[in-house]
C-alpha positions in Angstrom: -48.2 55.5 49.8 -46.8 59.1 49.8 -46.5 60.8 46.4 -42.7 60.6 46.4 -42.8 56.8 47.1 -43.5 56.1 43.4 -39.8 56.8 42.8 -38.8 54.0 45.1 -40.6 51.3 43.0 -38.5 49.1 40.7 -39.4 50.0 37.1 -40.8 46.5 36.5 -43.2 46.9 39.3 -44.1 50.4 38.4 -44.8 49.4 34.8 -46.7 46.4 35.9 -48.8 48.4 38.3 -49.6 51.1 35.7 -50.5 48.4 33.2 -52.7 46.4 35.5 -56.1 45.8 33.9 -58.0 46.9 37.0 -56.5 50.4 36.3 -57.5 50.3 32.7 -61.1 49.5 32.8 -63.9 50.6 35.1 -65.7 51.0 37.3 -63.4 53.2 39.3 -63.9 51.5 42.7 -62.0 48.5 41.2 -58.8 50.6 41.7 -59.2 50.2 45.4 -59.9 46.5 45.5 -56.6 45.7 43.8 -55.2 43.6 46.6 -58.1 41.2 46.8 -58.5 41.0 43.0 -57.4 37.6 41.7 -58.8 35.5 38.9 -62.3 35.7 40.1 -65.6 36.9 38.7 -65.4 39.9 41.1 -62.5 41.4 39.1 -63.0 43.9 36.2 -63.9 42.0 33.0 -62.6 42.5 29.5 -66.0 44.1 28.5 -65.2 47.3 30.4 -63.0 49.1 27.9 -62.7 52.3 29.9 -64.4 54.5 32.4 -64.2 58.3 33.0 -62.1 57.8 36.1 -60.0 54.8 35.3 -59.7 54.4 31.6 -56.0 54.9 31.3 -52.6 54.8 33.1 -52.2 58.6 32.9 -55.6 59.1 34.5 -54.3 56.8 37.3 -51.2 58.8 37.7 -53.1 62.1 37.9 -56.1 61.0 40.0 -54.8 58.1 42.2 -51.1 58.3 42.8 -51.2 62.0 43.6 -53.9 61.5 46.2 -52.4 64.0 48.5 -53.4 66.8 46.1 -57.0 65.6 45.8 -58.8 65.3 49.2 -61.8 63.6 47.5 -59.7 60.8 46.2 -57.8 60.5 49.5 -61.2 60.1 51.2 -62.3 57.4 48.8 -59.0 55.6 49.2 -59.3 55.6 52.9 -62.8 54.3 53.1 -63.0 51.8 50.2 -59.9 49.9 50.2 -56.4 49.1 51.6 -53.6 51.6 50.9 -52.0 51.6 47.4 -48.7 50.6 49.0 -50.3 47.3 49.9 -51.3 46.8 46.3 -47.7 47.6 45.2 -46.4 44.8 47.6 -48.9 42.5 46.0 -47.6 43.0 42.4 -45.7 39.8 42.3 -48.8 37.8 43.1 -51.1 40.0 41.0 -48.9 39.2 38.0 -48.3 35.4 38.1 -46.0 34.2 35.4 -47.5 30.8 35.1 -51.2 30.4 35.7 -52.6 28.5 32.7 -56.0 28.2 34.3 -56.4 32.0 34.1 -55.3 32.2 30.5 -57.6 29.4 29.4 -60.9 30.6 30.9 -62.9 32.8 28.5 -64.6 34.7 31.4 -61.4 35.2 33.5 -60.8 38.7 34.5 -57.1 39.1 34.2 -54.9 36.8 32.0 -51.7 38.7 32.8 -48.5 39.2 30.9 -45.3 39.0 33.0 -43.8 42.3 34.3 -41.7 44.3 31.9 -37.9 43.7 32.1 -35.9 46.0 34.3 -33.8 47.3 31.3 -33.0 50.5 33.1 -31.0 48.8 35.8 -28.7 47.2 33.2 -27.8 50.7 32.0 -26.9 51.8 35.6 -29.7 54.4 35.8 -32.4 54.6 38.5 -35.1 52.1 38.0 -37.9 54.7 38.2 -37.4 58.3 37.1 -39.0 61.1 35.1 -37.4 60.0 31.9 -39.1 56.7 32.1 -42.5 58.5 32.5 -41.8 60.8 29.5 -40.8 57.8 27.4 -44.0 55.9 28.3 -46.4 57.2 25.6 -49.5 55.8 27.4 -48.5 57.7 30.5 -46.7 60.8 29.2 -48.7 64.0 29.2 -45.8 66.4 28.5 -46.4 70.0 29.5 -49.9 69.0 30.9 -48.4 67.5 34.0 -49.2 69.7 37.0 -46.6 70.9 39.5 -47.4 68.4 42.2 -47.3 65.6 39.6 -43.9 66.8 38.3 -42.5 66.7 41.9 -43.9 63.2 42.6 -42.8 61.8 39.3 -39.3 63.5 39.2 -40.2 65.5 36.1 -39.2 68.9 37.4 -36.5 70.3 35.1 -37.2 67.7 32.5 -40.1 69.7 31.1 -40.5 73.4 30.3 -42.0 75.2 33.3 -45.3 76.2 31.6 -48.3 74.0 32.6 -50.7 73.7 29.7 -54.1 72.4 29.2 -54.8 69.7 26.6 -56.5 72.3 24.5 -53.4 74.5 24.4 -51.3 71.4 23.6 -53.7 70.6 20.8 -53.3 74.1 19.3 -49.5 73.5 19.0 -50.0 70.1 17.4 -52.4 71.6 14.8 -49.9 74.4 14.0 -47.0 72.0 13.6 -49.1 69.6 11.5 -50.3 72.3 9.1 -46.7 73.4 8.5 -46.0 70.0 6.8 -46.0 70.2 3.1 -46.9 66.6 2.2 -49.4 64.1 3.5 -46.6 61.5 4.2 -44.8 64.1 6.3 -48.0 64.6 8.2 -48.4 60.8 8.6 -44.9 60.5 10.1 -45.4 63.5 12.4 -48.6 62.1 13.8 -47.1 58.6 14.2 -44.4 60.1 16.3 -46.9 62.1 18.3 -49.0 59.0 19.0 -46.0 57.1 20.2 -44.8 59.8 22.5 -48.1 61.3 23.9 -51.0 59.1 23.2 -53.5 61.2 25.1 -52.6 64.3 23.1 -52.8 62.5 19.8 -56.3 61.2 20.4 -57.5 64.4 21.9 -56.5 66.2 18.7 -57.7 63.4 16.4 -61.1 63.0 17.9 -61.8 66.7 17.7 -60.5 67.1 14.2 -61.4 63.8 12.6 -62.2 65.3 9.2 -58.6 66.5 9.0 -56.9 63.5 10.6 -58.8 60.6 9.0 -57.4 61.0 5.5 -53.9 61.1 7.0 -53.9 58.3 9.5 -55.9 56.1 7.1 -57.0 56.2 3.5 -55.7 57.6 1.3 -52.4 58.5 3.0 -51.9 55.1 4.7 -51.5 53.6 1.2 -48.4 55.7 0.6 -47.2 55.0 4.1 -47.5 51.2 3.5 -45.6 51.5 0.2 -42.8 53.3 2.0 -43.1 51.4 5.3 -39.6 49.9 5.3 -38.1 53.3 4.4 -40.0 55.5 6.9 -39.9 53.0 9.8 -38.7 54.5 13.0 -37.8 52.0 15.9 -39.0 54.6 18.4 -42.4 54.5 16.8 -42.7 50.7 16.8 -46.1 49.4 17.6 -47.7 46.0 17.2 -46.4 42.5 16.7 -44.7 41.1 13.6 -45.4 37.3 13.6 -43.1 35.7 11.0 -43.7 32.3 9.4 -40.0 31.7 10.2 -41.1 31.4 13.9 -43.8 28.8 13.2 -44.1 26.6 16.2 -43.1 29.4 18.6 -45.9 31.9 18.2 -47.5 31.4 21.6 -44.2 32.1 23.3 -43.7 35.2 21.2 -47.1 36.6 22.3 -45.8 36.8 25.9 -43.4 39.5 24.7 -46.3 41.9 24.3 -45.8 44.3 27.3 -49.2 46.0 27.6 -52.5 44.9 29.2 -54.7 42.2 27.6 -55.9 43.6 24.3 -59.6 43.9 23.7 -59.1 43.9 19.9 -56.5 43.1 17.3 -56.5 43.9 13.6 -54.5 41.3 11.6 -53.2 41.5 8.0 -50.9 39.3 6.0 -50.1 42.2 3.6 -51.2 40.3 0.6 -53.8 42.7 -0.7 -53.3 46.1 0.8 -56.0 48.5 -0.3 -55.7 48.6 -4.1 -51.9 48.4 -4.0 -51.5 44.6 -4.1 -49.0 42.4 -2.2 -46.9 44.6 0.0 -45.7 41.9 2.5 -44.7 43.2 5.9 -45.1 46.8 4.7 -48.8 46.3 5.2 -48.5 46.9 8.9 -49.7 50.5 8.4 -53.2 49.1 7.8 -53.7 47.5 11.3 -52.1 50.5 12.9 -54.4 52.9 11.1 -57.4 50.8 11.6 -57.0 50.6 15.3 -56.5 54.4 15.6 -60.0 54.6 14.1 -61.4 52.1 16.5 -60.0 54.3 19.3 -61.0 57.6 17.9 -64.5 56.6 16.6 -65.6 53.9 19.1 -63.6 54.7 22.2 -61.5 51.6 22.5 -58.7 52.0 25.0 -55.4 52.8 23.2 -53.5 50.6 25.7 -55.7 47.7 24.9 -55.4 47.4 21.1 -52.9 45.3 19.2 -51.9 45.6 15.5 -50.5 42.4 14.0 -48.9 41.6 10.7 -48.4 38.0 9.7 -45.1 38.1 7.7 -45.3 35.2 5.3 -43.2 36.7 2.6 -44.3 38.5 -0.6 -44.5 37.7 -4.3 -43.7 41.3 -5.3 -40.2 41.2 -6.7 -39.3 44.9 -6.3 -40.1 44.6 -2.6 -38.0 41.4 -2.2 -35.1 43.2 -3.9 -35.4 46.4 -1.8 -32.3 46.4 0.4 -34.3 48.2 3.2 -37.2 45.8 3.2 -37.8 44.7 6.8 -39.8 41.5 6.1 -38.9 37.9 5.5 -37.4 37.5 2.0 -39.3 34.6 0.6 -42.2 33.9 -1.7 -45.6 33.4 -0.2 -46.4 29.9 1.1 -48.7 27.3 -0.4 -52.3 27.2 0.9 -51.6 24.2 3.3 -48.6 26.0 4.8 -50.6 29.3 4.9 -53.5 27.8 6.9 -51.2 25.8 9.1 -49.5 29.0 10.2 -52.7 31.0 10.6 -54.2 28.1 12.6 -51.3 28.3 15.0 -51.6 32.1 15.3 -55.4 32.0 16.0 -55.0 29.2 18.6 -52.2 31.1 20.3 -54.2 34.3 20.4 -57.2 32.5 21.9 -55.0 30.9 24.6 -53.3 34.1 25.5 -56.2 36.5 25.2 -59.4 34.5 25.2 -61.8 37.5 25.2 -60.1 39.4 22.4 -61.9 40.3 19.1 -60.0 39.5 15.9 -60.5 41.6 12.8 -59.0 40.3 9.5 -57.9 42.9 7.1 -56.5 43.0 3.5 -56.0 39.3 2.9 -56.0 38.2 -0.7 -59.5 37.4 -2.0 -59.2 33.6 -1.8 -57.7 33.7 1.7 -60.1 36.4 2.9 -63.1 34.1 2.4 -61.2 31.0 3.5 -60.1 32.5 6.8 -63.5 33.9 7.5 -65.3 30.6 6.9 -62.6 28.6 8.8 -62.6 30.7 12.0 -65.9 32.6 12.2 -67.7 29.9 14.4 -64.6 29.1 16.4 -63.3 32.5 17.4 -64.8 36.0 17.9 -63.7 37.4 14.6 -64.9 39.1 11.4 -63.4 40.3 8.1 -63.8 44.0 7.4 -63.2 43.7 3.7 -66.0 41.2 3.3 -68.4 42.1 6.1 -67.5 45.6 7.0 -67.4 46.9 3.5 -70.6 45.0 2.7 -72.4 46.5 5.7 -71.4 50.1 5.1 -72.4 50.0 1.4 -75.6 48.2 2.3 -76.3 51.1 4.7 -75.8 53.7 1.9 -77.8 51.6 -0.5 -80.7 51.4 2.0 -80.8 55.2 2.1 -80.3 55.5 -1.7 -83.3 53.2 -2.3 -85.5 55.5 -0.2 -84.5 58.5 -2.3 -84.7 56.7 -5.6 -88.4 56.2 -5.5 -88.0 52.6 -6.7 -89.1 49.6 -4.6 -86.3 47.5 -3.2 -87.3 44.4 -5.2 -87.1 46.3 -8.5 -83.4 47.4 -8.1 -80.7 45.8 -10.2 -77.0 46.2 -9.2 -74.0 46.0 -11.5 -70.7 45.4 -9.7 -67.4 46.1 -11.5 -64.9 44.2 -9.4 -65.6 40.6 -8.2 -63.0 40.1 -5.5 -63.6 39.5 -1.9 -64.9 43.1 -1.3 -67.1 43.1 -4.3 -68.8 39.8 -3.6 -68.9 40.6 0.1 -70.9 43.8 -0.6 -73.2 42.0 -3.0 -74.0 39.3 -0.5 -74.8 41.8 2.2 -77.1 43.7 -0.1 -78.7 40.5 -1.2 -79.8 39.9 2.5 -81.6 43.3 2.2 -83.5 42.1 -0.9 -84.6 39.0 1.0 -85.4 40.6 4.4 -87.0 43.9 3.1 -87.9 43.2 -0.5 -89.7 39.9 0.1 -87.6 38.0 -2.5 -86.3 34.5 -2.2 -82.5 34.0 -2.2 -82.6 32.8 -5.8 -84.8 35.8 -6.9 -82.4 38.1 -5.1 -79.4 36.6 -6.8 -80.9 37.4 -10.2 -80.8 41.2 -9.3 -77.0 41.1 -9.3 -74.5 41.4 -12.1 -70.8 40.9 -11.4 -68.0 42.0 -13.8 -64.3 41.3 -13.6 -61.5 42.0 -16.1 -62.9 39.4 -18.4 -66.4 40.8 -18.5 -69.7 39.7 -17.1 -69.2 36.7 -14.8 -71.2 33.9 -16.3 -71.2 30.1 -15.7 -70.4 29.5 -19.4 -67.7 32.1 -19.9 -65.1 29.4 -20.5 -62.7 30.1 -17.7 -62.5 28.6 -14.2 -64.3 30.8 -11.8 -63.0 31.4 -8.3 -65.3 29.8 -5.7 -66.6 33.0 -4.3 -67.8 34.2 -7.7 -70.0 31.2 -8.5 -73.0 32.0 -6.3 -73.7 35.2 -8.3 -72.5 34.1 -11.7 -75.2 34.6 -14.4 -77.0 31.6 -15.7 -79.5 33.5 -18.0 -77.2 35.0 -20.6 -78.2 32.5 -23.3 -74.6 31.8 -24.2 -73.8 35.5 -25.0 -70.9 37.1 -23.3 -70.6 40.7 -22.3 -67.2 42.3 -22.2 -67.8 46.0 -21.4 -69.8 47.9 -18.8 -71.8 49.7 -21.5 -72.9 46.4 -23.0 -74.2 45.2 -19.6 -76.0 48.6 -19.0 -77.7 48.4 -22.4 -78.8 44.8 -21.9 -79.9 44.7 -18.3 -80.5 48.4 -17.3 -79.1 48.3 -13.8 -80.2 51.0 -11.3 -76.9 51.0 -9.4 -73.3 50.9 -10.5 -70.8 49.9 -7.8 -67.0 49.9 -8.4 -64.6 47.8 -6.4 -62.1 47.0 -9.1 -59.2 49.4 -8.1 -59.0 50.5 -11.7 -59.0 54.3 -11.7 -61.3 56.0 -14.2 -63.0 52.9 -15.4 -66.4 54.6 -15.0 -66.0 56.9 -18.0 -68.2 59.9 -18.8 -69.9 57.7 -21.4 -70.6 55.0 -18.8 -72.0 57.5 -16.4 -74.3 59.1 -19.1 -75.6 55.6 -19.9 -76.6 55.1 -16.3 -78.3 58.5 -16.3 -80.2 57.6 -19.5 -81.8 54.6 -18.0 -82.4 56.0 -14.4 -84.0 59.1 -13.1 -81.7 58.9 -10.0 -78.8 56.6 -10.9 -76.9 55.2 -7.9 -73.1 55.3 -8.5 -70.6 54.2 -6.0 -66.9 54.3 -6.9 -65.5 52.6 -3.8 -61.9 51.7 -4.6 -59.1 53.2 -2.6 -56.8 55.1 -2.6 -57.8 58.2 -4.6 -56.0 57.2 -7.8 -57.9 53.9 -8.0 -61.4 55.5 -7.7 -63.5 54.4 -10.7 -64.7 58.0 -11.2 -64.8 61.4 -9.3 -67.7 63.1 -7.7 -67.4 65.9 -10.2 -67.6 63.5 -13.2 -70.7 61.8 -11.6 -72.5 65.1 -11.1 -71.6 66.6 -14.5 -72.6 63.6 -16.5 -75.9 63.0 -14.7 -77.0 66.6 -14.5 -76.7 66.4 -10.7 -79.2 63.6 -10.4 -76.8 61.0 -9.1 -77.1 59.3 -5.7 -73.3 59.1 -5.0 -71.0 57.5 -2.4 -67.3 56.9 -2.8 -64.7 55.0 -0.8 -62.3 57.9 -0.6 -63.1 61.5 0.0 -63.9 64.0 -2.8 -64.2 67.8 -2.6 -67.5 69.6 -2.7 -69.1 70.1 -6.2 -70.2 73.6 -7.2 -72.6 73.9 -10.1 -71.0 76.4 -12.4 -74.4 77.6 -13.6 -76.5 77.8 -10.4 -73.7 78.1 -7.8 -75.3 75.3 -5.8 -72.8 73.4 -3.7 -73.3 69.6 -3.2 -71.5 67.4 -0.7 -70.5 63.9 -1.7 -71.3 60.9 0.4 -68.4 58.7 1.5 -69.0 55.0 2.1 -66.1 54.6 4.5 -65.8 51.4 6.5 -65.1 53.5 9.6 -68.8 54.1 9.9 -69.3 50.4 10.6 -66.3 48.4 12.0 -65.7 50.5 15.2 -69.3 50.2 16.3 -69.6 46.6 15.3 -66.4 45.8 17.2 -67.5 47.8 20.2 -70.8 46.0 20.4 -69.2 42.6 20.1 -66.6 43.3 22.8 -68.9 44.9 25.3 -71.5 42.2 25.0 -68.7 39.6 25.2 -70.1 37.8 22.2 -69.0 34.3 21.5 -68.9 35.0 17.7 -69.8 37.7 15.3 -72.6 36.4 13.2 -74.3 37.7 10.0 -77.2 39.1 11.9 -74.9 41.3 14.0 -73.3 42.6 10.8 -76.6 43.3 9.1 -77.9 45.0 12.2 -74.9 47.3 12.2 -75.8 48.4 8.6 -79.4 49.0 9.5 -78.4 51.1 12.6 -76.1 53.2 10.4 -78.8 53.8 7.8 -81.2 54.9 10.6 -78.6 57.3 12.0 -79.2 60.0 9.3 -80.8 63.1 10.8 -83.3 65.4 9.1 -80.8 67.9 8.0 -78.6 65.2 6.3 -81.7 63.7 4.6 -82.7 67.2 3.3 -79.2 67.5 1.7 -79.7 64.2 -0.1 -76.9 62.5 1.8 -76.9 58.8 2.2 -74.3 58.8 5.1 -74.2 60.9 8.2 -71.7 63.6 8.9 -68.3 62.3 10.0 -68.0 64.6 13.1 -71.0 62.6 14.6 -69.1 59.3 14.4 -68.7 58.7 18.1 -72.4 59.0 18.8 -73.2 56.9 15.7 -70.7 54.2 16.8 -72.3 54.0 20.3 -75.8 53.6 18.7 -74.4 50.8 16.4 -72.8 49.1 19.4 -76.1 49.1 21.2 -77.9 47.5 18.2 -75.1 44.9 17.7 -75.1 44.1 21.4 -78.9 43.6 21.4 -78.6 41.4 18.4 -76.0 39.3 20.2 -78.3 38.9 23.1 -81.2 38.0 20.8 -79.1 35.3 19.1 -77.8 33.9 22.4 -74.2 34.9 21.7 -73.8 37.6 24.5 -72.2 36.7 27.8 -72.1 40.1 29.5 -74.8 39.9 32.2 -75.4 43.6 32.3 -76.0 43.8 28.5 -78.3 40.8 28.7 -80.3 42.4 31.5 -80.7 45.7 29.7 -81.4 44.2 26.3 -84.1 41.8 27.6 -85.8 44.7 29.5 -85.7 46.9 26.4 -83.8 49.5 28.3 -82.2 51.0 25.2 -81.4 54.4 26.8 -79.8 52.8 29.8 -77.7 50.5 27.5 -76.6 53.5 25.4 -75.5 55.3 28.5 -73.7 52.2 29.7 -71.9 51.9 26.4 -70.9 55.6 26.3 -69.6 55.4 29.9 -67.1 52.7 28.7 -65.8 54.6 25.7 -62.3 56.1 26.1 -62.2 59.9 26.1 -58.9 61.7 26.5 -60.8 64.7 27.9 -61.4 62.7 31.0 -57.7 62.9 31.8 -57.6 66.6 32.2 
């Protein structure tokens, strides 16, 4: 194919070709075997998220279509495979509309969606032109397109004449971003950028993660969710909204997704968004933000991620009465109706994309545990609120124990907040007491104290306990009930105080001082998000413990400067983004059948071990965020090895390297498959 022949392709075929899985996951030679690639084991498999040469459609445009400008690529094309024009002629057979045997085989290479509709022809415009390239955010590179690319793709005149590097484009983005006066303005700006030039967005995000993370996720994503129906921009639309009104038709709706087979989806029903409650469809900001972190931190391919919101109504009256609300205006369904709908969604997802990882996010406490137990052994899935939060706090606790000077078995933990996140964290840490402290499960249970709004959770408190609270409910209180945190501290002298209650300021100066009175190095973790819901601030913890606290929070706090000594201390942040990207990457690359508890525990241990000497010397219990990509790769290796050990991995290369203890080779293999926008320059 000559460079200008791309303009003669119908838009449907062009879009289909650019979206072909063989062009989105490595190794690069797969690009040149396109014509012979059918639903066979020789085709690229879902485990290959990306490669330096073939991770992304824009890389394909730059390095494959414009072959005449690259002699090396032309040579490869001539010797390794038939011409690309032959592949273009094969698009109708490469993209079969009805091949259920492909969709239903877990190890099949390419369960394909049908080609995109030729909407341009209906408007009387050419079917392939420069505008269509610019409007394709996975392909568009704006002013970074080179002159020969502009000629081939009919972009000349549609872009300013300057040809810029990604670094220069990034400088402009940062300048524009920093002119915004509010975080929600920054959020909207970055959302628009991501949906117009994905490569540039992730280039900037990855290299400035400290600045971007609080905007694209907590705490700003909370405000974005509250205002979702008001800031919604159709041109920024991403993800699927699956409404309960379409029950019985979900599998057909999935066929509307126009991009390649996703490697991962994050799903919410909007019923418990952060600490903000039931936001209904407005919770879509959570899957969108979470997947941005999967991409930035763990190198998932942007074109192969899928945010999903299950719209089952909301019980929040102000939202139902909001004239701009975009969701279904009904109250939430009963439990039987809820599970009937989610059952259909999960079955449809498995049928359409059998190799995809499902992460549940921000379901109500009762449904969070219910969905996890219902699906964990049937699908490749996990719940970040229960397992991810538990793993990241376990990791911080492991390092805090090392610095506290107290043996694992002697620690006692007081949790304020007994919802899905609180109990999930407690159960993860309980495993640590059993595996490393030598305690039985019953002995480990006795080291935990749960509090909710009614006080200490006991079996004889007089109210009906939610099922998930019973396992850690106290049985040794002798009929006495404890209503306040201070009462529990006085009676049981916990070594750690962990907050997951979403009640801002509940750890008062008096509470913190009591913890300091009974511990040389009190462990205090106010984990609720967003910032206004944090149980205390880092400054309060430092001041009221005379700087002796071992601290981690769920949201970011500024540095603390001791007014007397001038010493500056950095707070630890127990952010789930340390865990879920690497956990997900390890599960997908190993092609695990399920995500089991051992894989989650292993991710926590790997994170704890990732601290370097400088971070330990500072007294930190979490590593520095700018190292997140290397950390996620290490976690992915540990998770993949655990999947092999437990007989869950199906990726032959991972099994081979893990069984041979070739950790360095496996780490290199993982990093090779991580998306990196710099590869597209």
